[in-house]
All heavy atoms as an XYZ file, in Angstrom:
702
protein
N     -43.332    -51.616    -18.620
C     -42.116    -50.830    -18.625
C     -42.234    -49.738    -17.594
O     -43.296    -49.169    -17.419
C     -41.883    -50.220    -19.996
C     -40.612    -49.459    -20.068
S     -40.230    -48.803    -21.717
C     -40.470    -50.240    -22.747
N     -41.150    -49.438    -16.918
C     -41.140    -48.447    -15.859
C     -40.721    -47.066    -16.407
O     -39.985    -46.954    -17.379
C     -40.169    -48.864    -14.769
C     -40.590    -50.158    -14.115
C     -39.551    -50.635    -13.122
C     -39.932    -51.977    -12.589
N     -38.859    -52.611    -11.879
N     -41.207    -46.038    -15.724
C     -40.856    -44.651    -16.103
C     -39.464    -44.308    -15.650
O     -39.050    -44.703    -14.549
C     -41.835    -43.673    -15.446
C     -43.207    -43.786    -15.991
O     -43.392    -44.153    -17.171
O     -44.171    -43.570    -15.267
N     -38.759    -43.578    -16.460
C     -37.369    -43.108    -16.118
C     -37.362    -41.579    -16.143
O     -37.861    -40.962    -17.075
C     -36.347    -43.640    -17.108
C     -34.957    -43.068    -16.782
C     -36.348    -45.174    -17.104
N     -36.854    -41.011    -15.081
C     -36.666    -39.585    -14.963
C     -35.139    -39.347    -14.891
O     -34.447    -39.965    -14.090
C     -37.319    -39.035    -13.711
C     -37.091    -37.555    -13.407
C     -37.661    -36.647    -14.465
C     -37.664    -37.229    -12.030
N     -34.654    -38.491    -15.791
C     -33.222    -38.156    -15.800
C     -33.042    -36.699    -15.479
O     -33.482    -35.835    -16.241
C     -32.622    -38.478    -17.177
C     -31.147    -38.182    -17.330
S     -30.679    -38.572    -19.026
C     -28.931    -38.121    -18.941
N     -32.450    -36.443    -14.317
C     -32.177    -35.068    -13.944
C     -30.828    -34.611    -14.578
O     -29.822    -35.344    -14.386
C     -32.175    -34.891    -12.407
C     -33.484    -35.226    -11.744
S     -34.895    -34.289    -12.355
C     -34.441    -32.594    -11.849
N     -30.838    -33.498    -15.250
C     -29.608    -33.016    -15.916
C     -29.443    -31.524    -15.659
O     -30.336    -30.893    -15.072
C     -29.734    -33.245    -17.435
C     -29.836    -34.747    -17.764
C     -30.859    -32.508    -18.050
N     -28.384    -30.979    -16.172
C     -28.116    -29.538    -16.104
C     -27.413    -29.120    -17.355
O     -26.497    -29.810    -17.795
C     -27.254    -29.200    -14.878
C     -27.151    -27.722    -14.616
S     -26.445    -27.274    -13.012
C     -24.903    -28.208    -13.029
N     -27.899    -28.035    -17.954
C     -27.272    -27.571    -19.205
C     -25.807    -27.319    -18.986
O     -25.357    -26.750    -17.996
C     -27.954    -26.276    -19.630
C     -27.497    -25.789    -20.991
C     -28.221    -24.527    -21.440
O     -29.331    -24.305    -20.924
O     -27.649    -23.839    -22.308
N     -25.008    -27.767    -19.953
C     -23.553    -27.605    -19.892
C     -22.782    -28.642    -19.077
O     -21.558    -28.557    -19.016
N     -23.486    -29.542    -18.488
C     -22.845    -30.576    -17.646
C     -22.141    -31.644    -18.527
O     -22.806    -32.310    -19.305
C     -23.914    -31.225    -16.748
S     -23.291    -32.729    -15.904
N     -20.821    -31.785    -18.346
C     -20.118    -32.780    -19.180
C     -20.510    -34.249    -18.845
O     -20.540    -35.087    -19.711
C     -18.661    -32.525    -18.865
C     -18.646    -31.861    -17.558
C     -19.934    -31.058    -17.458
N     -20.883    -34.440    -17.595
C     -21.329    -35.811    -17.181
C     -22.668    -36.154    -17.810
O     -22.921    -37.311    -18.149
C     -21.292    -35.966    -15.705
C     -19.913    -35.757    -15.123
N     -18.834    -36.515    -15.428
C     -19.496    -34.814    -14.192
C     -17.768    -36.054    -14.784
N     -18.141    -35.053    -14.003
N     -23.507    -35.146    -17.879
C     -24.833    -35.368    -18.522
C     -24.661    -35.683    -20.034
O     -25.314    -36.565    -20.570
C     -25.720    -34.124    -18.362
S     -26.071    -33.766    -16.630
N     -23.729    -34.943    -20.679
C     -23.455    -35.237    -22.085
C     -22.922    -36.677    -22.244
O     -23.290    -37.388    -23.177
C     -22.424    -34.239    -22.635
C     -23.051    -32.895    -23.033
C     -22.133    -32.090    -23.914
N     -20.837    -31.838    -23.325
C     -20.569    -30.867    -22.440
N     -21.475    -29.980    -22.123
N     -19.336    -30.699    -22.000
N     -22.081    -37.085    -21.311
C     -21.536    -38.465    -21.359
C     -22.642    -39.482    -21.149
O     -22.652    -40.497    -21.862
C     -20.424    -38.657    -20.297
C     -19.877    -40.028    -20.252
C     -19.108    -40.421    -21.531
N     -18.629    -41.776    -21.391
C     -18.549    -42.621    -22.412
N     -18.929    -42.281    -23.603
N     -18.112    -43.867    -22.202
N     -23.559    -39.224    -20.240
C     -24.688    -40.130    -20.065
C     -25.536    -40.259    -21.312
O     -25.935    -41.332    -21.682
C     -25.533    -39.647    -18.870
N     -25.776    -39.127    -21.999
C     -26.532    -39.144    -23.232
C     -25.788    -39.987    -24.304
O     -26.427    -40.744    -25.030
C     -26.768    -37.758    -23.765
C     -27.724    -36.928    -22.898
C     -29.207    -37.342    -23.028
O     -29.494    -38.303    -23.769
O     -30.009    -36.730    -22.355
N     -24.522    -39.822    -24.391
C     -23.711    -40.567    -25.319
C     -23.802    -42.081    -25.013
O     -23.979    -42.896    -25.909
C     -22.275    -40.097    -25.257
C     -21.297    -40.847    -26.220
C     -19.875    -40.376    -26.074
O     -19.480    -39.871    -25.010
N     -19.093    -40.566    -27.092
N     -23.707    -42.422    -23.721
C     -23.837    -43.844    -23.361
C     -25.209    -44.391    -23.693
O     -25.329    -45.541    -24.137
C     -23.527    -44.028    -21.855
C     -22.078    -43.846    -21.465
C     -21.943    -43.720    -19.966
C     -21.247    -44.959    -21.985
N     -26.259    -43.582    -23.463
C     -27.618    -44.027    -23.815
C     -27.707    -44.333    -25.316
O     -28.303    -45.353    -25.735
C     -28.628    -42.936    -23.450
C     -28.925    -42.820    -21.942
C     -29.686    -41.514    -21.679
C     -29.675    -44.020    -21.445
N     -27.103    -43.476    -26.147
C     -27.175    -43.676    -27.562
C     -26.380    -44.947    -27.946
O     -26.827    -45.761    -28.789
C     -26.531    -42.468    -28.322
C     -27.426    -41.266    -28.292
C     -26.776    -40.080    -28.986
O     -25.928    -40.287    -29.832
O     -27.150    -38.944    -28.618
N     -25.203    -45.127    -27.398
C     -24.375    -46.296    -27.698
C     -25.088    -47.588    -27.281
O     -25.115    -48.581    -28.037
C     -23.025    -46.227    -26.965
C     -22.142    -45.174    -27.509
C     -20.878    -44.965    -26.692
O     -20.589    -45.775    -25.772
O     -20.138    -43.997    -26.939
N     -25.692    -47.592    -26.099
C     -26.371    -48.802    -25.587
C     -27.589    -49.099    -26.455
O     -27.852    -50.262    -26.735
C     -26.740    -48.612    -24.119
C     -25.587    -48.621    -23.189
C     -25.924    -48.025    -21.839
C     -25.005    -50.062    -23.047
N     -28.344    -48.062    -26.893
C     -29.518    -48.296    -27.756
C     -29.116    -48.844    -29.105
O     -29.849    -49.655    -29.697
C     -30.303    -47.012    -27.921
N     -27.917    -48.452    -29.589
C     -27.434    -48.965    -30.868
C     -27.055    -50.450    -30.728
O     -27.231    -51.243    -31.685
C     -26.223    -48.160    -31.303
N     -26.581    -50.833    -29.571
C     -26.212    -52.234    -29.338
C     -27.383    -53.123    -29.017
O     -27.391    -54.313    -29.324
C     -25.217    -52.309    -28.224
C     -23.861    -51.764    -28.526
C     -22.921    -51.829    -27.366
O     -23.300    -51.856    -26.187
N     -21.625    -51.868    -27.669
N     -28.410    -52.549    -28.360
C     -29.591    -53.338    -27.915
C     -30.819    -52.576    -28.294
O     -31.174    -51.654    -27.556
C     -29.509    -53.644    -26.457
C     -30.656    -54.514    -26.008
O     -31.640    -54.672    -26.659
N     -30.483    -55.145    -24.813
N     -31.486    -52.907    -29.372
C     -32.715    -52.174    -29.824
C     -33.795    -52.097    -28.762
O     -34.610    -51.167    -28.801
C     -33.129    -52.946    -31.071
C     -31.899    -53.597    -31.560
C     -31.120    -53.945    -30.343
N     -33.877    -53.039    -27.830
C     -34.890    -52.986    -26.774
C     -34.788    -51.712    -25.936
O     -35.773    -51.200    -25.446
C     -34.809    -54.229    -25.887
N     -33.551    -51.228    -25.779
C     -33.341    -50.016    -24.959
C     -33.959    -48.788    -25.620
O     -34.230    -47.836    -24.925
C     -31.875    -49.784    -24.747
C     -31.181    -50.832    -23.862
C     -29.801    -51.084    -24.040
C     -31.886    -51.538    -22.907
C     -29.186    -52.057    -23.243
C     -31.247    -52.494    -22.136
C     -29.893    -52.714    -22.280
O     -29.275    -53.682    -21.511
N     -34.209    -48.849    -26.944
C     -34.834    -47.665    -27.609
C     -36.272    -47.455    -27.118
O     -36.771    -46.329    -27.222
C     -34.815    -47.862    -29.094
C     -33.455    -47.906    -29.719
C     -33.608    -48.183    -31.216
N     -32.374    -48.741    -31.759
C     -31.447    -48.076    -32.381
N     -31.607    -46.763    -32.538
N     -30.376    -48.652    -32.822
N     -36.868    -48.466    -26.640
C     -38.269    -48.357    -26.213
C     -38.413    -47.750    -24.826
O     -39.524    -47.381    -24.419
C     -38.938    -49.733    -26.212
O     -38.382    -50.556    -25.267
N     -37.326    -47.573    -24.082
C     -37.386    -46.977    -22.748
C     -37.622    -45.463    -22.900
O     -36.899    -44.763    -23.594
C     -36.038    -47.218    -21.990
C     -36.081    -46.499    -20.660
C     -35.816    -48.691    -21.780
N     -38.697    -45.021    -22.235
C     -39.059    -43.623    -22.322
C     -38.324    -42.913    -21.133
O     -38.510    -43.284    -19.999
C     -40.520    -43.423    -22.162
C     -41.293    -43.921    -23.386
C     -42.821    -43.767    -23.180
N     -43.290    -44.283    -21.901
C     -43.630    -45.563    -21.694
N     -43.581    -46.444    -22.661
N     -44.087    -45.967    -20.516
N     -37.536    -41.897    -21.484
C     -36.733    -41.198    -20.502
C     -37.219    -39.712    -20.528
O     -37.106    -39.053    -21.540
C     -35.239    -41.282    -20.773
C     -34.800    -42.704    -20.750
C     -34.463    -40.450    -19.752
C     -33.365    -42.946    -21.176
N     -37.701    -39.247    -19.417
C     -38.071    -37.851    -19.312
C     -36.849    -37.110    -18.744
O     -36.358    -37.351    -17.663
C     -39.223    -37.662    -18.301
C     -39.565    -36.198    -18.103
C     -40.743    -36.054    -17.139
N     -40.901    -34.641    -16.843
C     -41.386    -34.176    -15.735
N     -41.831    -34.998    -14.779
N     -41.537    -32.880    -15.567
N     -36.322    -36.235    -19.570
C     -35.140    -35.473    -19.204
C     -35.571    -34.133    -18.643
O     -36.339    -33.429    -19.300
C     -34.236    -35.286    -20.409
C     -33.570    -36.559    -20.892
C     -33.157    -36.473    -22.323
N     -32.415    -37.634    -22.741
C     -32.966    -38.763    -23.199
N     -34.294    -38.867    -23.256
N     -32.236    -39.798    -23.596
N     -35.125    -33.775    -17.459
C     -35.479    -32.532    -16.809
C     -34.231    -31.781    -16.398
O     -33.400    -32.304    -15.652
C     -36.349    -32.851    -15.544
C     -36.660    -31.507    -14.788
C     -37.628    -33.542    -15.932
N     -34.114    -30.553    -16.914
C     -33.030    -29.695    -16.441
C     -33.427    -29.119    -15.061
O     -34.456    -28.474    -14.960
C     -32.830    -28.556    -17.460
C     -31.624    -27.716    -17.171
O     -31.479    -27.241    -16.010
O     -30.822    -27.503    -18.074
N     -32.582    -29.324    -14.105
C     -32.866    -28.911    -12.764
C     -33.028    -27.412    -12.621
O     -33.724    -26.908    -11.741
C     -31.893    -29.454    -11.776
C     -30.492    -28.866    -11.912
C     -29.549    -29.354    -10.845
O     -29.830    -30.382    -10.157
O     -28.522    -28.773    -10.655
N     -32.414    -26.666    -13.501
C     -32.567    -25.185    -13.479
C     -33.890    -24.726    -14.064
O     -34.349    -23.618    -13.812
C     -31.375    -24.506    -14.150
C     -30.106    -24.697    -13.424
O     -30.070    -24.647    -12.187
N     -29.067    -25.016    -14.137
N     -34.473    -25.566    -14.955
C     -35.716    -25.220    -15.630
C     -36.914    -25.565    -14.750
O     -37.975    -24.965    -14.844
C     -35.829    -25.941    -16.977
C     -34.752    -25.595    -17.944
C     -34.886    -24.173    -18.518
O     -35.960    -23.737    -18.721
N     -33.770    -23.549    -18.744
N     -36.800    -26.689    -13.985
C     -37.871    -27.181    -13.128
C     -37.394    -27.301    -11.682
O     -37.262    -28.381    -11.133
C     -38.420    -28.460    -13.659
C     -39.028    -28.330    -15.039
C     -39.743    -29.555    -15.530
O     -40.505    -30.203    -14.701
O     -39.580    -29.933    -16.711
N     -37.133    -26.131    -11.070
C     -36.572    -26.121     -9.761
C     -37.444    -26.783     -8.695
O     -36.937    -27.420     -7.778
C     -36.275    -24.704     -9.317
C     -34.983    -24.140     -9.950
C     -34.536    -22.956     -9.068
C     -33.049    -22.659     -9.315
N     -32.136    -23.688     -8.823
N     -38.772    -26.605     -8.842
C     -39.653    -27.194     -7.823
C     -39.545    -28.693     -7.836
O     -39.460    -29.328     -6.738
C     -41.142    -26.776     -8.129
C     -42.044    -27.123     -7.008
C     -43.428    -26.530     -7.215
O     -43.521    -25.304     -7.588
O     -44.375    -27.264     -7.065
N     -39.544    -29.288     -8.994
C     -39.375    -30.744     -9.086
C     -37.965    -31.154     -8.557
O     -37.879    -32.089     -7.776
C     -39.516    -31.238    -10.530
C     -39.219    -32.708    -10.764
C     -40.165    -33.603     -9.998
C     -39.323    -33.043    -12.261
N     -36.931    -30.457     -8.992
C     -35.575    -30.788     -8.530
C     -35.465    -30.714     -7.008
O     -34.889    -31.618     -6.406
C     -34.568    -29.842     -9.157
N     -36.087    -29.731     -6.400
C     -35.984    -29.570     -4.972
C     -36.765    -30.650     -4.216
O     -36.475    -30.936     -3.089
C     -36.517    -28.197     -4.543
C     -35.580    -27.052     -4.960
O     -34.390    -27.331     -5.295
O     -36.027    -25.891     -4.978
N     -37.702    -31.246     -4.896
C     -38.524    -32.291     -4.273
C     -37.858    -33.657     -4.275
O     -38.324    -34.582     -3.583
C     -39.887    -32.389     -4.922
O     -39.825    -32.990     -6.180
N     -36.754    -33.802     -5.004
C     -36.102    -35.074     -5.160
C     -34.826    -35.165     -4.302
O     -34.158    -34.157     -4.063
C     -35.742    -35.315     -6.619
C     -36.913    -35.372     -7.600
C     -36.439    -35.358     -9.025
C     -37.765    -36.561     -7.334
N     -34.469    -36.402     -3.927
C     -33.290    -36.588     -3.075
C     -32.097    -36.955     -3.936
O     -31.858    -38.106     -4.269
C     -33.557    -37.710     -2.107
C     -32.371    -38.012     -1.207
O     -31.573    -37.109     -0.977
O     -32.264    -39.176     -0.775
N     -31.355    -35.921     -4.399
C     -30.128    -36.138     -5.169
C     -29.249    -34.914     -5.023
O     -29.755    -33.838     -4.649
C     -30.464    -36.480     -6.641
C     -30.838    -35.225     -7.466
C     -29.917    -34.589     -8.261
C     -32.129    -34.751     -7.396
C     -30.288    -33.496     -9.009
C     -32.504    -33.662     -8.124
C     -31.601    -33.027     -8.924
O     -31.922    -31.907     -9.649
N     -27.967    -35.049     -5.342
C     -27.040    -33.935     -5.173
C     -26.303    -33.664     -6.533
O     -25.863    -32.536     -6.757
C     -25.994    -34.226     -4.093
C     -26.642    -34.359     -2.738
C     -26.876    -35.595     -2.204
C     -27.046    -33.252     -2.022
C     -27.488    -35.737     -0.971
C     -27.661    -33.366     -0.802
C     -27.894    -34.590     -0.287
O     -28.460    -34.732      0.949
N     -26.088    -34.681     -7.333
C     -25.303    -34.565     -8.554
C     -26.141    -34.933     -9.758
O     -27.044    -35.740     -9.706
C     -24.065    -35.490     -8.465
C     -23.223    -35.256     -7.279
C     -23.211    -36.171     -6.183
C     -22.411    -34.151     -7.161
C     -22.453    -35.993     -5.078
C     -21.629    -33.917     -6.036
C     -21.653    -34.839     -5.006
O     -20.909    -34.628     -3.870
N     -25.725    -34.360    -10.906
C     -26.311    -34.716    -12.168
C     -25.272    -35.367    -13.000
O     -24.080    -35.097    -12.824
C     -26.942    -33.476    -12.879
C     -28.176    -32.993    -12.205
C     -25.921    -32.381    -13.086
N     -25.618    -36.299    -13.859
C     -27.005    -36.740    -14.075
C     -27.418    -37.717    -12.955
O     -26.620    -38.393    -12.347
C     -26.905    -37.515    -15.409
C     -25.492    -38.028    -15.425
C     -24.670    -36.953    -14.731
N     -28.751    -37.701    -12.704
C     -29.329    -38.662    -11.832
C     -30.482    -39.322    -12.521
O     -31.289    -38.639    -13.157
C     -29.808    -38.017    -10.520
O     -28.688    -37.480     -9.812
C     -30.502    -39.033     -9.620
N     -30.533    -40.671    -12.446
C     -31.654    -41.395    -13.033
C     -32.518    -41.962    -11.901
O     -32.029    -42.555    -10.973
C     -31.105    -42.600    -13.838
C     -30.474    -42.211    -15.114
C     -29.098    -41.951    -15.177
C     -31.182    -42.215    -16.277
C     -28.459    -41.662    -16.376
C     -30.549    -41.901    -17.507
C     -29.193    -41.632    -17.538
N     -33.833    -41.739    -12.068
C     -34.828    -42.373    -11.183
C     -35.676    -43.353    -12.044
O     -36.071    -42.971    -13.146
C     -35.740    -41.308    -10.636
C     -35.091    -40.356     -9.671
C     -34.504    -39.198    -10.122
C     -35.011    -40.617     -8.321
C     -33.871    -38.300     -9.261
C     -34.419    -39.724     -7.447
C     -33.882    -38.566     -7.913
N     -35.856    -44.523    -11.543
C     -36.677    -45.508    -12.233
C     -37.872    -45.774    -11.346
O     -37.685    -46.275    -10.223
C     -35.932    -46.802    -12.527
C     -36.815    -47.833    -13.245
C     -34.699    -46.548    -13.397
N     -39.058    -45.471    -11.838
C     -40.309    -45.569    -11.051
C     -40.163    -44.865     -9.689
O     -40.591    -45.429     -8.696
C     -40.660    -47.045    -10.870
C     -41.833    -47.451    -11.708
O     -42.316    -46.622    -12.498
O     -42.279    -48.634    -11.590
N     -39.529    -43.737     -9.695
C     -39.431    -42.912     -8.518
C     -38.279    -43.231     -7.593
O     -38.041    -42.586     -6.575
N     -37.506    -44.317     -7.894
C     -36.399    -44.710     -7.058
C     -35.065    -44.357     -7.722
O     -34.848    -44.643     -8.876
C     -36.399    -46.234     -6.800
C     -37.670    -46.655     -6.021
C     -37.675    -48.138     -5.822
C     -39.015    -48.529     -5.138
N     -39.260    -49.943     -5.272
N     -34.205    -43.690     -6.936
C     -32.902    -43.299     -7.502
C     -32.073    -44.555     -7.798
O     -31.872    -45.429     -6.951
C     -32.129    -42.419     -6.492
C     -30.823    -41.914     -6.997
C     -30.211    -40.819     -6.177
C     -30.263    -41.006     -4.712
N     -29.543    -39.981     -3.973
N     -31.612    -44.616     -9.076
C     -30.851    -45.811     -9.523
C     -29.402    -45.445     -9.927
O     -28.572    -46.334     -9.982
C     -31.517    -46.474    -10.701
C     -32.869    -47.053    -10.331
C     -32.706    -48.152     -9.379
N     -33.946    -48.797     -9.027
C     -34.139    -49.497     -7.967
N     -33.200    -49.713     -7.123
N     -35.348    -50.052     -7.764
N     -29.153    -44.174    -10.229
C     -27.752    -43.792    -10.595
C     -27.624    -42.314    -10.403
O     -28.542    -41.539    -10.735
C     -27.492    -44.116    -12.081
C     -25.998    -44.050    -12.412
S     -25.647    -43.381    -14.033
C     -25.532    -41.628    -13.632
N     -26.519    -41.871     -9.831
C     -26.267    -40.468     -9.585
C     -24.798    -40.174     -9.799
O     -23.929    -40.849     -9.362
C     -26.657    -40.120     -8.131
C     -26.426    -38.665     -7.756
C     -26.916    -38.344     -6.339
O     -27.274    -39.251     -5.584
O     -26.933    -37.123     -6.026
N     -24.523    -39.061    -10.480
C     -23.198    -38.593    -10.671
C     -22.496    -39.107    -11.903
O     -23.178    -39.326    -12.931
N     -21.203    -39.255    -11.881
C     -20.425    -39.647    -13.023
C     -20.936    -40.957    -13.616
O     -20.914    -41.978    -12.880
C     -18.908    -39.764    -12.669
C     -18.129    -40.169    -13.876
C     -18.430    -38.437    -12.091
N     -21.383    -40.951    -14.874
C     -21.957    -42.129    -15.445
C     -20.898    -43.132    -15.934
O     -19.871    -42.711    -16.490
C     -22.790    -41.613    -16.592
C     -22.041    -40.372    -17.019
C     -21.484    -39.784    -15.760
N     -21.194    -44.399    -15.751
C     -20.406    -45.464    -16.341
C     -21.336    -46.211    -17.298
O     -22.572    -46.211    -17.136
C     -19.830    -46.413    -15.324
O     -20.895    -47.100    -14.676
C     -18.926    -45.688    -14.321
N     -20.795    -46.970    -18.202
C     -21.575    -47.763    -19.116
C     -22.411    -48.735    -18.326
O     -23.634    -48.900    -18.610
C     -20.673    -48.493    -20.104
C     -21.405    -49.445    -21.028
C     -20.457    -50.178    -21.919
N     -20.010    -49.486    -23.107
C     -20.785    -49.104    -24.132
N     -22.035    -49.313    -24.099
N     -20.300    -48.519    -25.146
N     -21.784    -49.366    -17.354
C     -22.537    -50.396    -16.558
C     -23.701    -49.807    -15.785
O     -24.807    -50.345    -15.771
C     -21.569    -51.081    -15.596
C     -22.223    -52.112    -14.741
C     -21.214    -52.764    -13.758
O     -20.021    -52.464    -13.803
O     -21.704    -53.556    -12.959
N     -23.507    -48.657    -15.184
C     -24.522    -48.015    -14.380
C     -25.704    -47.568    -15.260
O     -26.875    -47.730    -14.891
C     -23.959    -46.825    -13.621
N     -25.433    -46.995    -16.421
C     -26.480    -46.534    -17.315
C     -27.228    -47.753    -17.873
O     -28.459    -47.714    -18.008
C     -25.913    -45.623    -18.457
C     -26.965    -45.325    -19.497
C     -25.317    -44.341    -17.861
N     -26.524    -48.780    -18.226
C     -27.195    -50.020    -18.715
C     -28.090    -50.628    -17.635
O     -29.167    -51.092    -17.920
C     -26.194    -51.004    -19.220
C     -26.872    -52.189    -19.923
C     -25.921    -53.028    -20.748
O     -24.679    -53.037    -20.502
O     -26.420    -53.710    -21.672
N     -27.636    -50.580    -16.383
C     -28.493    -51.067    -15.293
C     -29.758    -50.285    -15.177
O     -30.856    -50.858    -14.877
C     -27.720    -51.044    -13.974
C     -26.704    -52.128    -13.890
O     -26.698    -53.088    -14.586
N     -25.690    -51.928    -13.058
N     -29.744    -49.001    -15.407
C     -30.943    -48.168    -15.426
C     -31.875    -48.668    -16.504
O     -33.095    -48.852    -16.280
C     -30.557    -46.679    -15.620
C     -31.859    -45.842    -15.906
C     -29.860    -46.122    -14.403
N     -31.349    -48.830    -17.715
C     -32.195    -49.306    -18.825
C     -32.759    -50.696    -18.557
O     -33.959    -50.959    -18.839
C     -31.378    -49.291    -20.108
C     -30.902    -47.913    -20.550
C     -29.904    -48.036    -21.734
C     -32.062    -47.030    -20.938
N     -31.975    -51.563    -18.017
C     -32.458    -52.904    -17.687
C     -33.611    -52.866    -16.668
O     -34.579    -53.550    -16.789
C     -31.345    -53.812    -17.160
C     -30.373    -54.283    -18.213
C     -29.339    -55.178    -17.614
N     -28.370    -55.565    -18.594
C     -27.098    -55.852    -18.345
N     -26.629    -55.782    -17.090
N     -26.318    -56.198    -19.321
N     -33.401    -52.016    -15.641
C     -34.392    -51.892    -14.578
C     -35.706    -51.357    -15.196
O     -36.798    -51.788    -14.801
C     -33.910    -50.979    -13.534
C     -34.849    -50.729    -12.387
C     -35.066    -51.973    -11.501
O     -34.236    -52.890    -11.453
O     -36.137    -52.050    -10.871
N     -35.605    -50.429    -16.141
C     -36.811    -49.830    -16.725
C     -37.566    -50.876    -17.566
O     -38.777    -50.811    -17.641
C     -36.401    -48.656    -17.629
N     -36.864    -51.807    -18.112
C     -37.497    -52.832    -18.984
C     -38.167    -53.969    -18.171
O     -38.962    -54.721    -18.731
C     -36.509    -53.418    -19.939
C     -36.035    -52.538    -21.082
C     -34.927    -53.176    -21.866
C     -37.239    -52.155    -21.966
N     -37.858    -54.055    -16.921
C     -38.428    -55.149    -16.080
C     -39.920    -55.010    -15.924
O     -40.475    -53.944    -15.842
C     -37.798    -55.181    -14.692
C     -36.387    -55.728    -14.709
C     -35.908    -55.757    -13.278
C     -34.477    -56.249    -13.225
N     -33.969    -56.213    -11.871
């Protein structure tokens, strides 16, 4: 299983939507529950945030590669989870 890093920001409505989609997808497919996602608030860990190539939150990195950035869709979030399980 691959590592997932999710860059977020407190109060971000798109980040809340991504979290909601993660919950819905895990409820539909129990395998997704096993994906470990490290959630990092960009304001709490500025050094890490500044070292990454992204502009919008939420942003998902799978094994260090950007896989989704910005407004989340069900399909995009599910693709992140699928990639993590490979």
